[in-house]
MARPA-168201 format. One record per residue: residue number from 1; residue in one letter; x, y, z of N, C-alpha, C in turn. Coordinates in steps of 0.02 Angstrom, whole numbers, plus 50000, padded with zeros to 5 digits. Layout:
! MARPA-168201
@seke: NUM | tike: A | nx: X | ny: Y | nz: Z | cax: X | cay: Y | caz: Z | cx: X | cy: Y | cz: Z
...
END
This chain:
! MARPA-168201
@seke: 1 | tike: M | nx: 43702 | ny: 49274 | nz: 51399 | cax: 43632 | cay: 49308 | caz: 51428 | cx: 43591 | cy: 49330 | cz: 51431
@seke: 2 | tike: R | nx: 43552 | ny: 49305 | nz: 51375 | cax: 43473 | cay: 49286 | caz: 51403 | cx: 43467 | cy: 49270 | cz: 51463
@seke: 3 | tike: W | nx: 43480 | ny: 49232 | nz: 51503 | cax: 43453 | cay: 49216 | caz: 51555 | cx: 43457 | cy: 49243 | cz: 51585
@seke: 4 | tike: L | nx: 43521 | ny: 49324 | nz: 51631 | cax: 43533 | cay: 49358 | caz: 51612 | cx: 43443 | cy: 49387 | cz: 51619
@seke: 5 | tike: R | nx: 43435 | ny: 49425 | nz: 51572 | cax: 43398 | cay: 49468 | caz: 51553 | cx: 43338 | cy: 49436 | cz: 51581
@seke: 6 | tike: A | nx: 43297 | ny: 49375 | nz: 51609 | cax: 43250 | cay: 49372 | caz: 51602 | cx: 43236 | cy: 49357 | cz: 51671
@seke: 7 | tike: W | nx: 43304 | ny: 49326 | nz: 51739 | cax: 43309 | cay: 49347 | caz: 51770 | cx: 43335 | cy: 49390 | cz: 51836
@seke: 8 | tike: G | nx: 43371 | ny: 49393 | nz: 51804 | cax: 43402 | cay: 49493 | caz: 51850 | cx: 43364 | cy: 49528 | cz: 51874
@seke: 9 | tike: P | nx: 43339 | ny: 49520 | nz: 51823 | cax: 43227 | cay: 49556 | caz: 51893 | cx: 43239 | cy: 49534 | cz: 51938
@seke: 10 | tike: V | nx: 43216 | ny: 49454 | nz: 51898 | cax: 43216 | cay: 49418 | caz: 52018 | cx: 43265 | cy: 49400 | cz: 52065
@seke: 11 | tike: I | nx: 43325 | ny: 49424 | nz: 52047 | cax: 43365 | cay: 49409 | caz: 52071 | cx: 43362 | cy: 49503 | cz: 52139
@seke: 12 | tike: F | nx: 43377 | ny: 49523 | nz: 52077 | cax: 43395 | cay: 49610 | caz: 52104 | cx: 43344 | cy: 49605 | cz: 52141
@seke: 13 | tike: W | nx: 43264 | ny: 49595 | nz: 52140 | cax: 43230 | cay: 49622 | caz: 52182 | cx: 43202 | cy: 49571 | cz: 52253
@seke: 14 | tike: A | nx: 43238 | ny: 49495 | nz: 52248 | cax: 43284 | cay: 49463 | caz: 52308 | cx: 43292 | cy: 49489 | cz: 52349
@seke: 15 | tike: A | nx: 43377 | ny: 49527 | nz: 52313 | cax: 43387 | cay: 49554 | caz: 52365 | cx: 43390 | cy: 49637 | cz: 52399
@seke: 16 | tike: V | nx: 43319 | ny: 49663 | nz: 52358 | cax: 43307 | cay: 49673 | caz: 52418 | cx: 43237 | cy: 49699 | cz: 52425
@seke: 17 | tike: I | nx: 43223 | ny: 49622 | nz: 52438 | cax: 43186 | cay: 49625 | caz: 52488 | cx: 43212 | cy: 49579 | cz: 52539
@seke: 18 | tike: S | nx: 43267 | ny: 49567 | nz: 52531 | cax: 43315 | cay: 49546 | caz: 52585 | cx: 43351 | cy: 49578 | cz: 52595
@seke: 19 | tike: L | nx: 43365 | ny: 49656 | nz: 52566 | cax: 43394 | cay: 49710 | caz: 52632 | cx: 43327 | cy: 49726 | cz: 52706
@seke: 20 | tike: F | nx: 43262 | ny: 49701 | nz: 52619 | cax: 43207 | cay: 49747 | caz: 52699 | cx: 43192 | cy: 49724 | cz: 52726
@seke: 21 | tike: S | nx: 43223 | ny: 49658 | nz: 52749 | cax: 43212 | cay: 49595 | caz: 52818 | cx: 43270 | cy: 49616 | cz: 52858
@seke: 22 | tike: T | nx: 43305 | ny: 49694 | nz: 52851 | cax: 43398 | cay: 49707 | caz: 52895 | cx: 43341 | cy: 49708 | cz: 52947
@seke: 23 | tike: R | nx: 43376 | ny: 49736 | nz: 53009 | cax: 43341 | cay: 49762 | caz: 53024 | cx: 43356 | cy: 49849 | cz: 53030
@seke: 24 | tike: Y | nx: 43384 | ny: 49871 | nz: 52984 | cax: 43365 | cay: 49933 | caz: 52969 | cx: 43277 | cy: 49951 | cz: 52937
@seke: 25 | tike: F | nx: 43250 | ny: 49891 | nz: 52929 | cax: 43176 | cay: 49878 | caz: 52922 | cx: 43135 | cy: 49848 | cz: 52973
@seke: 26 | tike: S | nx: 43157 | ny: 49867 | nz: 53048 | cax: 43118 | cay: 49846 | caz: 53079 | cx: 43041 | cy: 49906 | cz: 53096
@seke: 27 | tike: S | nx: 43016 | ny: 49862 | nz: 53126 | cax: 42958 | cay: 49915 | caz: 53133 | cx: 42979 | cy: 49965 | cz: 53188
@seke: 28 | tike: E | nx: 43016 | ny: 49957 | nz: 53215 | cax: 43049 | cay: 50016 | caz: 53265 | cx: 43088 | cy: 50072 | cz: 53235
@seke: 29 | tike: M | nx: 43134 | ny: 50044 | nz: 53185 | cax: 43155 | cay: 50084 | caz: 53154 | cx: 43116 | cy: 50161 | cz: 53081
@seke: 30 | tike: T | nx: 43064 | ny: 50092 | nz: 53076 | cax: 43017 | cay: 50130 | caz: 53022 | cx: 42979 | cy: 50186 | cz: 53063
@seke: 31 | tike: G | nx: 42946 | ny: 50188 | nz: 53123 | cax: 42927 | cay: 50220 | caz: 53177 | cx: 42960 | cy: 50255 | cz: 53167
@seke: 32 | tike: R | nx: 43043 | ny: 50271 | nz: 53178 | cax: 43076 | cay: 50347 | caz: 53168 | cx: 43034 | cy: 50376 | cz: 53145
@seke: 33 | tike: Y | nx: 43043 | ny: 50356 | nz: 53043 | cax: 43021 | cay: 50404 | caz: 52989 | cx: 42958 | cy: 50420 | cz: 52988
@seke: 34 | tike: I | nx: 42926 | ny: 50367 | nz: 52990 | cax: 42837 | cay: 50340 | caz: 52999 | cx: 42781 | cy: 50376 | cz: 53049
@seke: 35 | tike: F | nx: 42819 | ny: 50384 | nz: 53093 | cax: 42799 | cay: 50381 | caz: 53155 | cx: 42782 | cy: 50467 | cz: 53153
@seke: 36 | tike: P | nx: 42813 | ny: 50506 | nz: 53169 | cax: 42827 | cay: 50572 | caz: 53179 | cx: 42758 | cy: 50631 | cz: 53113
@seke: 37 | tike: F | nx: 42799 | ny: 50589 | nz: 53030 | cax: 42768 | cay: 50608 | caz: 52989 | cx: 42683 | cy: 50587 | cz: 52982
@seke: 38 | tike: L | nx: 42650 | ny: 50551 | nz: 53002 | cax: 42593 | cay: 50517 | caz: 53022 | cx: 42555 | cy: 50571 | cz: 53106
@seke: 39 | tike: R | nx: 42607 | ny: 50587 | nz: 53118 | cax: 42581 | cay: 50647 | caz: 53197 | cx: 42564 | cy: 50730 | cz: 53192
@seke: 40 | tike: W | nx: 42629 | ny: 50746 | nz: 53106 | cax: 42636 | cay: 50782 | caz: 53056 | cx: 42547 | cy: 50803 | cz: 53036
@seke: 41 | tike: L | nx: 42543 | ny: 50731 | nz: 52987 | cax: 42485 | cay: 50737 | caz: 52982 | cx: 42409 | cy: 50725 | cz: 52994
@seke: 42 | tike: L | nx: 42391 | ny: 50691 | nz: 53029 | cax: 42375 | cay: 50702 | caz: 53112 | cx: 42379 | cy: 50756 | cz: 53150
@seke: 43 | tike: P | nx: 42398 | ny: 50783 | nz: 53138 | cax: 42402 | cay: 50791 | caz: 53223 | cx: 42377 | cy: 50770 | cz: 53298
@seke: 44 | tike: H | nx: 42290 | ny: 50782 | nz: 53310 | cax: 42250 | cay: 50749 | caz: 53355 | cx: 42259 | cy: 50695 | cz: 53326
@seke: 45 | tike: A | nx: 42250 | ny: 50623 | nz: 53311 | cax: 42243 | cay: 50545 | caz: 53322 | cx: 42316 | cy: 50535 | cz: 53356
@seke: 46 | tike: R | nx: 42236 | ny: 50499 | nz: 53379 | cax: 42274 | cay: 50430 | caz: 53457 | cx: 42335 | cy: 50426 | cz: 53414
@seke: 47 | tike: T | nx: 42405 | ny: 50398 | nz: 53487 | cax: 42458 | cay: 50330 | caz: 53488 | cx: 42404 | cy: 50298 | cz: 53466
@seke: 48 | tike: R | nx: 42355 | ny: 50257 | nz: 53490 | cax: 42339 | cay: 50181 | caz: 53452 | cx: 42341 | cy: 50191 | cz: 53361
@seke: 49 | tike: T | nx: 42300 | ny: 50259 | nz: 53365 | cax: 42254 | cay: 50264 | caz: 53270 | cx: 42345 | cy: 50270 | cz: 53224
@seke: 50 | tike: L | nx: 42370 | ny: 50316 | nz: 53256 | cax: 42451 | cay: 50300 | caz: 53221 | cx: 42478 | cy: 50266 | cz: 53224
@seke: 51 | tike: L | nx: 42485 | ny: 50237 | nz: 53269 | cax: 42488 | cay: 50138 | caz: 53304 | cx: 42461 | cy: 50085 | cz: 53232
@seke: 52 | tike: R | nx: 42423 | ny: 50094 | nz: 53227 | cax: 42374 | cay: 50051 | caz: 53158 | cx: 42421 | cy: 50074 | cz: 53108
@seke: 53 | tike: I | nx: 42404 | ny: 50143 | nz: 53080 | cax: 42426 | cay: 50143 | caz: 53017 | cx: 42498 | cy: 50143 | cz: 53022
@seke: 54 | tike: H | nx: 42552 | ny: 50125 | nz: 53049 | cax: 42595 | cay: 50125 | caz: 53047 | cx: 42602 | cy: 50056 | cz: 53017
@seke: 55 | tike: H | nx: 42558 | ny: 50016 | nz: 53058 | cax: 42566 | cay: 49932 | caz: 53084 | cx: 42558 | cy: 49943 | cz: 52964
@seke: 56 | tike: F | nx: 42468 | ny: 49982 | nz: 52947 | cax: 42443 | cay: 49939 | caz: 52915 | cx: 42509 | cy: 49965 | cz: 52842
@seke: 57 | tike: I | nx: 42542 | ny: 50021 | nz: 52862 | cax: 42597 | cay: 50028 | caz: 52770 | cx: 42628 | cy: 49985 | cz: 52786
@seke: 58 | tike: R | nx: 42663 | ny: 49949 | nz: 52857 | cax: 42709 | cay: 49906 | caz: 52817 | cx: 42691 | cy: 49824 | cz: 52832
@seke: 59 | tike: K | nx: 42631 | ny: 49809 | nz: 52834 | cax: 42580 | cay: 49770 | caz: 52804 | cx: 42583 | cy: 49758 | cz: 52740
@seke: 60 | tike: S | nx: 42563 | ny: 49830 | nz: 52688 | cax: 42567 | cay: 49829 | caz: 52613 | cx: 42629 | cy: 49863 | cz: 52612
@seke: 61 | tike: G | nx: 42689 | ny: 49864 | nz: 52609 | cax: 42770 | cay: 49850 | caz: 52605 | cx: 42773 | cy: 49760 | cz: 52597
@seke: 62 | tike: H | nx: 42750 | ny: 49724 | nz: 52601 | cax: 42759 | cay: 49690 | caz: 52607 | cx: 42713 | cy: 49661 | cz: 52551
@seke: 63 | tike: V | nx: 42663 | ny: 49679 | nz: 52556 | cax: 42582 | cay: 49662 | caz: 52492 | cx: 42652 | cy: 49683 | cz: 52414
@seke: 64 | tike: T | nx: 42651 | ny: 49782 | nz: 52434 | cax: 42704 | cay: 49779 | caz: 52340 | cx: 42744 | cy: 49732 | cz: 52346
@seke: 65 | tike: E | nx: 42794 | ny: 49716 | nz: 52398 | cax: 42861 | cay: 49673 | caz: 52364 | cx: 42853 | cy: 49621 | cz: 52324
@seke: 66 | tike: Y | nx: 42820 | ny: 49580 | nz: 52358 | cax: 42803 | cay: 49537 | caz: 52362 | cx: 42750 | cy: 49530 | cz: 52267
@seke: 67 | tike: F | nx: 42691 | ny: 49545 | nz: 52267 | cax: 42673 | cay: 49570 | caz: 52178 | cx: 42735 | cy: 49614 | cz: 52139
@seke: 68 | tike: I | nx: 42765 | ny: 49629 | nz: 52154 | cax: 42838 | cay: 49644 | caz: 52103 | cx: 42870 | cy: 49579 | cz: 52109
@seke: 69 | tike: F | nx: 42913 | ny: 49530 | nz: 52119 | cax: 42914 | cay: 49511 | caz: 52148 | cx: 42911 | cy: 49434 | cz: 52099
@seke: 70 | tike: G | nx: 42814 | ny: 49427 | nz: 52106 | cax: 42751 | cay: 49391 | caz: 52055 | cx: 42806 | cy: 49419 | cz: 52025
@seke: 71 | tike: L | nx: 42782 | ny: 49486 | nz: 51957 | cax: 42798 | cay: 49486 | caz: 51905 | cx: 42834 | cy: 49491 | cz: 51896
@seke: 72 | tike: F | nx: 42899 | ny: 49500 | nz: 51909 | cax: 42977 | cay: 49483 | caz: 51873 | cx: 42988 | cy: 49380 | cz: 51849
@seke: 73 | tike: V | nx: 42937 | ny: 49384 | nz: 51918 | cax: 42945 | cay: 49270 | caz: 51915 | cx: 42923 | cy: 49242 | cz: 51871
@seke: 74 | tike: L | nx: 42863 | ny: 49256 | nz: 51845 | cax: 42834 | cay: 49262 | caz: 51787 | cx: 42866 | cy: 49284 | cz: 51753
@seke: 75 | tike: R | nx: 42865 | ny: 49350 | nz: 51706 | cax: 42934 | cay: 49378 | caz: 51664 | cx: 42997 | cy: 49322 | cz: 51644
@seke: 76 | tike: G | nx: 43015 | ny: 49287 | nz: 51704 | cax: 43075 | cay: 49274 | caz: 51702 | cx: 43028 | cy: 49167 | cz: 51668
@seke: 77 | tike: F | nx: 43004 | ny: 49172 | nz: 51710 | cax: 42992 | cay: 49118 | caz: 51663 | cx: 42918 | cy: 49122 | cz: 51610
@seke: 78 | tike: R | nx: 42913 | ny: 49182 | nz: 51596 | cax: 42877 | cay: 49194 | caz: 51506 | cx: 42924 | cy: 49203 | cz: 51453
@seke: 79 | tike: Y | nx: 42962 | ny: 49224 | nz: 51476 | cax: 43042 | cay: 49266 | caz: 51458 | cx: 43040 | cy: 49271 | cz: 51379
@seke: 80 | tike: G | nx: 43035 | ny: 49304 | nz: 51310 | cax: 43055 | cay: 49282 | caz: 51224 | cx: 42986 | cy: 49225 | cz: 51229
@seke: 81 | tike: R | nx: 42936 | ny: 49220 | nz: 51299 | cax: 42878 | cay: 49159 | caz: 51246 | cx: 42793 | cy: 49227 | cz: 51254
@seke: 82 | tike: A | nx: 42775 | ny: 49188 | nz: 51233 | cax: 42683 | cay: 49237 | caz: 51208 | cx: 42652 | cy: 49205 | cz: 51246
@seke: 83 | tike: G | nx: 42599 | ny: 49248 | nz: 51257 | cax: 42509 | cay: 49215 | caz: 51323 | cx: 42526 | cy: 49190 | cz: 51369
@seke: 84 | tike: W | nx: 42476 | ny: 49153 | nz: 51405 | cax: 42508 | cay: 49108 | caz: 51455 | cx: 42471 | cy: 49040 | cz: 51488
@seke: 85 | tike: R | nx: 42507 | ny: 49048 | nz: 51538 | cax: 42524 | cay: 48967 | caz: 51547 | cx: 42509 | cy: 48963 | cz: 51628
@seke: 86 | tike: W | nx: 42471 | ny: 48919 | nz: 51654 | cax: 42473 | cay: 48903 | caz: 51736 | cx: 42513 | cy: 48855 | cz: 51747
@seke: 87 | tike: S | nx: 42562 | ny: 48848 | nz: 51692 | cax: 42605 | cay: 48792 | caz: 51715 | cx: 42673 | cy: 48878 | cz: 51760
@seke: 88 | tike: W | nx: 42646 | ny: 48898 | nz: 51698 | cax: 42705 | cay: 48985 | caz: 51761 | cx: 42696 | cy: 49012 | cz: 51794
@seke: 89 | tike: A | nx: 42621 | ny: 49021 | nz: 51800 | cax: 42601 | cay: 49059 | caz: 51857 | cx: 42589 | cy: 49021 | cz: 51891
@seke: 90 | tike: G | nx: 42616 | ny: 48934 | nz: 51905 | cax: 42589 | cay: 48911 | caz: 51965 | cx: 42659 | cy: 48904 | cz: 52006
@seke: 91 | tike: A | nx: 42713 | ny: 48913 | nz: 51951 | cax: 42825 | cay: 48900 | caz: 51992 | cx: 42829 | cy: 48959 | cz: 51997
@seke: 92 | tike: A | nx: 42789 | ny: 49003 | nz: 51975 | cax: 42839 | cay: 49108 | caz: 51991 | cx: 42770 | cy: 49080 | cz: 52059
@seke: 93 | tike: L | nx: 42685 | ny: 49054 | nz: 52087 | cax: 42711 | cay: 49072 | caz: 52151 | cx: 42724 | cy: 49031 | cz: 52202
@seke: 94 | tike: L | nx: 42730 | ny: 48964 | nz: 52176 | cax: 42782 | cay: 48940 | caz: 52201 | cx: 42853 | cy: 48959 | cz: 52250
@seke: 95 | tike: V | nx: 42903 | ny: 49009 | nz: 52178 | cax: 42941 | cay: 49025 | caz: 52198 | cx: 42940 | cy: 49097 | cz: 52235
@seke: 96 | tike: C | nx: 42873 | ny: 49105 | nz: 52242 | cax: 42871 | cay: 49192 | caz: 52286 | cx: 42872 | cy: 49148 | cz: 52379
@seke: 97 | tike: V | nx: 42829 | ny: 49087 | nz: 52381 | cax: 42815 | cay: 49064 | caz: 52409 | cx: 42866 | cy: 49039 | cz: 52451
@seke: 98 | tike: A | nx: 42918 | ny: 49000 | nz: 52445 | cax: 42980 | cay: 48969 | caz: 52430 | cx: 43005 | cy: 49043 | cz: 52488
@seke: 99 | tike: L | nx: 43009 | ny: 49113 | nz: 52438 | cax: 43047 | cay: 49168 | caz: 52483 | cx: 43021 | cy: 49177 | cz: 52495
@seke: 100 | tike: A | nx: 42957 | ny: 49222 | nz: 52505 | cax: 42938 | cay: 49230 | caz: 52565 | cx: 42909 | cy: 49176 | cz: 52641
@seke: 101 | tike: A | nx: 42945 | ny: 49125 | nz: 52633 | cax: 42962 | cay: 49063 | caz: 52690 | cx: 43013 | cy: 49086 | cz: 52704
@seke: 102 | tike: L | nx: 43061 | ny: 49073 | nz: 52653 | cax: 43152 | cay: 49077 | caz: 52683 | cx: 43148 | cy: 49161 | cz: 52677
@seke: 103 | tike: D | nx: 43133 | ny: 49193 | nz: 52682 | cax: 43124 | cay: 49271 | caz: 52701 | cx: 43120 | cy: 49253 | cz: 52778
@seke: 104 | tike: E | nx: 43062 | ny: 49237 | nz: 52803 | cax: 43031 | cay: 49251 | caz: 52886 | cx: 43073 | cy: 49175 | cz: 52901
@seke: 105 | tike: Y | nx: 43132 | ny: 49166 | nz: 52881 | cax: 43182 | cay: 49108 | caz: 52945 | cx: 43202 | cy: 49152 | cz: 52949
@seke: 106 | tike: H | nx: 43247 | ny: 49165 | nz: 52872 | cax: 43289 | cay: 49267 | caz: 52912 | cx: 43276 | cy: 49296 | cz: 52941
@seke: 107 | tike: Q | nx: 43223 | ny: 49329 | nz: 52952 | cax: 43241 | cay: 49369 | caz: 52982 | cx: 43201 | cy: 49339 | cz: 53059
@seke: 108 | tike: S | nx: 43194 | ny: 49262 | nz: 53067 | cax: 43204 | cay: 49252 | caz: 53129 | cx: 43273 | cy: 49267 | cz: 53195
@seke: 109 | tike: F | nx: 43317 | ny: 49266 | nz: 53150 | cax: 43377 | cay: 49292 | caz: 53142 | cx: 43408 | cy: 49332 | cz: 53156
@seke: 110 | tike: V | nx: 43366 | ny: 49360 | nz: 53166 | cax: 43418 | cay: 49456 | caz: 53118 | cx: 43350 | cy: 49491 | cz: 53213
@seke: 111 | tike: P | nx: 43417 | ny: 49521 | nz: 53262 | cax: 43395 | cay: 49584 | caz: 53285 | cx: 43345 | cy: 49647 | cz: 53281
@seke: 112 | tike: G | nx: 43275 | ny: 49618 | nz: 53319 | cax: 43244 | cay: 49689 | caz: 53329 | cx: 43166 | cy: 49649 | cz: 53271
@seke: 113 | tike: R | nx: 43188 | ny: 49604 | nz: 53253 | cax: 43132 | cay: 49570 | caz: 53182 | cx: 43113 | cy: 49500 | cz: 53218
@seke: 114 | tike: T | nx: 43032 | ny: 49485 | nz: 53207 | cax: 43014 | cay: 49421 | caz: 53204 | cx: 42986 | cy: 49415 | cz: 53122
@seke: 115 | tike: A | nx: 43002 | ny: 49336 | nz: 53161 | cax: 42944 | cay: 49288 | caz: 53103 | cx: 42904 | cy: 49289 | cz: 53107
@seke: 116 | tike: T | nx: 42855 | ny: 49276 | nz: 53055 | cax: 42768 | cay: 49267 | caz: 53070 | cx: 42768 | cy: 49237 | cz: 53002
@seke: 117 | tike: P | nx: 42714 | ny: 49176 | nz: 53008 | cax: 42650 | cay: 49172 | caz: 52934 | cx: 42615 | cy: 49183 | cz: 52926
@seke: 118 | tike: W | nx: 42602 | ny: 49226 | nz: 52955 | cax: 42583 | cay: 49261 | caz: 52938 | cx: 42572 | cy: 49337 | cz: 52886
@seke: 119 | tike: D | nx: 42650 | ny: 49342 | nz: 52904 | cax: 42689 | cay: 49355 | caz: 52851 | cx: 42684 | cy: 49331 | cz: 52772
@seke: 120 | tike: S | nx: 42691 | ny: 49279 | nz: 52822 | cax: 42701 | cay: 49260 | caz: 52750 | cx: 42669 | cy: 49263 | cz: 52667
@seke: 121 | tike: L | nx: 42576 | ny: 49213 | nz: 52723 | cax: 42519 | cay: 49208 | caz: 52711 | cx: 42505 | cy: 49311 | cz: 52684
@seke: 122 | tike: I | nx: 42545 | ny: 49343 | nz: 52730 | cax: 42519 | cay: 49408 | caz: 52655 | cx: 42572 | cy: 49413 | cz: 52608
@seke: 123 | tike: D | nx: 42618 | ny: 49372 | nz: 52602 | cax: 42702 | cay: 49389 | caz: 52543 | cx: 42639 | cy: 49366 | cz: 52494
@seke: 124 | tike: T | nx: 42639 | ny: 49317 | nz: 52503 | cax: 42607 | cay: 49251 | caz: 52464 | cx: 42538 | cy: 49282 | cz: 52430
@seke: 125 | tike: C | nx: 42496 | ny: 49312 | nz: 52464 | cax: 42427 | cay: 49370 | caz: 52417 | cx: 42458 | cy: 49423 | cz: 52390
@seke: 126 | tike: G | nx: 42497 | ny: 49458 | nz: 52369 | cax: 42511 | cay: 49511 | caz: 52385 | cx: 42535 | cy: 49468 | cz: 52299
@seke: 127 | tike: A | nx: 42577 | ny: 49421 | nz: 52269 | cax: 42602 | cay: 49401 | caz: 52213 | cx: 42568 | cy: 49344 | cz: 52171
@seke: 128 | tike: A | nx: 42531 | ny: 49334 | nz: 52237 | cax: 42411 | cay: 49287 | caz: 52175 | cx: 42421 | cy: 49322 | cz: 52166
@seke: 129 | tike: A | nx: 42395 | ny: 49406 | nz: 52187 | cax: 42366 | cay: 49500 | caz: 52176 | cx: 42409 | cy: 49449 | cz: 52096
@seke: 130 | tike: A | nx: 42467 | ny: 49472 | nz: 52108 | cax: 42503 | cay: 49517 | caz: 52038 | cx: 42480 | cy: 49460 | cz: 51962
@seke: 131 | tike: L | nx: 42498 | ny: 49387 | nz: 51998 | cax: 42490 | cay: 49346 | caz: 51964 | cx: 42446 | cy: 49325 | cz: 51943
@seke: 132 | tike: A | nx: 42368 | ny: 49388 | nz: 51958 | cax: 42304 | cay: 49339 | caz: 51941 | cx: 42323 | cy: 49425 | cz: 51879
@seke: 133 | tike: L | nx: 42318 | ny: 49478 | nz: 51918 | cax: 42281 | cay: 49545 | caz: 51885 | cx: 42338 | cy: 49542 | cz: 51790
@seke: 134 | tike: A | nx: 42412 | ny: 49485 | nz: 51792 | cax: 42431 | cay: 49489 | caz: 51743 | cx: 42404 | cy: 49439 | cz: 51693
@seke: 135 | tike: W | nx: 42364 | ny: 49354 | nz: 51702 | cax: 42327 | cay: 49319 | caz: 51683 | cx: 42269 | cy: 49368 | cz: 51650
@seke: 136 | tike: L | nx: 42238 | ny: 49428 | nz: 51689 | cax: 42177 | cay: 49487 | caz: 51665 | cx: 42199 | cy: 49513 | cz: 51611
@seke: 137 | tike: F | nx: 42280 | ny: 49516 | nz: 51617 | cax: 42268 | cay: 49605 | caz: 51558 | cx: 42312 | cy: 49537 | cz: 51492
@seke: 138 | tike: L | nx: 42333 | ny: 49505 | nz: 51530 | cax: 42366 | cay: 49434 | caz: 51431 | cx: 42279 | cy: 49423 | cz: 51411
@seke: 139 | tike: R | nx: 42273 | ny: 49402 | nz: 51455 | cax: 42173 | cay: 49384 | caz: 51434 | cx: 42158 | cy: 49439 | cz: 51378
@seke: 140 | tike: R | nx: 42139 | ny: 49512 | nz: 51432 | cax: 42089 | cay: 49526 | caz: 51395 | cx: 42140 | cy: 49584 | cz: 51306
@seke: 141 | tike: R | nx: 42202 | ny: 49564 | nz: 51305 | cax: 42229 | cay: 49578 | caz: 51275 | cx: 42242 | cy: 49508 | cz: 51215
@seke: 142 | tike: K | nx: 42212 | ny: 49447 | nz: 51242 | cax: 42191 | cay: 49375 | caz: 51175 | cx: 42169 | cy: 49440 | cz: 51134
@seke: 143 | tike: H | nx: 42092 | ny: 49433 | nz: 51222 | cax: 42015 | cay: 49452 | caz: 51151 | cx: 42007 | cy: 49513 | cz: 51191
@seke: 144 | tike: P | nx: 42042 | ny: 49590 | nz: 51139 | cax: 42022 | cay: 49607 | caz: 51128 | cx: 41911 | cy: 49635 | cz: 51148
@seke: 145 | tike: S | nx: 41874 | ny: 49702 | nz: 51173 | cax: 41808 | cay: 49692 | caz: 51170 | cx: 41827 | cy: 49734 | cz: 51112
@seke: 146 | tike: P | nx: 41762 | ny: 49744 | nz: 51077 | cax: 41696 | cay: 49773 | caz: 51019 | cx: 41749 | cy: 49797 | cz: 50995
@seke: 147 | tike: E | nx: 41741 | ny: 49876 | nz: 51038 | cax: 41765 | cay: 49890 | caz: 51058 | cx: 41843 | cy: 49957 | cz: 51051
@seke: 148 | tike: T | nx: 41884 | ny: 49899 | nz: 51063 | cax: 41948 | cay: 49904 | caz: 51057 | cx: 41981 | cy: 49893 | cz: 50959
@seke: 149 | tike: E | nx: 41919 | ny: 49843 | nz: 50944 | cax: 41955 | cay: 49829 | caz: 50875 | cx: 41924 | cy: 49869 | cz: 50814
@seke: 150 | tike: L | nx: 41893 | ny: 49905 | nz: 50825 | cax: 41880 | cay: 49953 | caz: 50795 | cx: 41902 | cy: 50004 | cz: 50790
@seke: 151 | tike: H | nx: 41968 | ny: 50058 | nz: 50818 | cax: 42000 | cay: 50099 | caz: 50827 | cx: 42073 | cy: 50065 | cz: 50793
END
């Protein structure tokens, strides 16, 4: 049961990422909803501008997915232990890179989806950002500022 508490969120989020890799979340499919919303929000914007915003939203989704995944994987390695170890962060990043590559490989077989190493790089950046933020947060908790010690 301890293992499931540590790694259950990782498995769940990997499944969510896998769901987002289906044809139901292709650019064409998300565009059916996002593009009309953007057209309503920005009625005078050029189509080219709206397409760029849609593209940015989709790439932001990659960052967000793997930011969350990176935190869950780090949590799995840290489960029940305090502090920070670079080995946990390195292992977490490797897991994230592996899933990003596997996810892109999977997309190469999905109709309406394309596989690109750039998306894997974006995914990896999202995970790395999560790990960097976690390091900063844990470092700050370990060494509180003088102002927080007074209260």
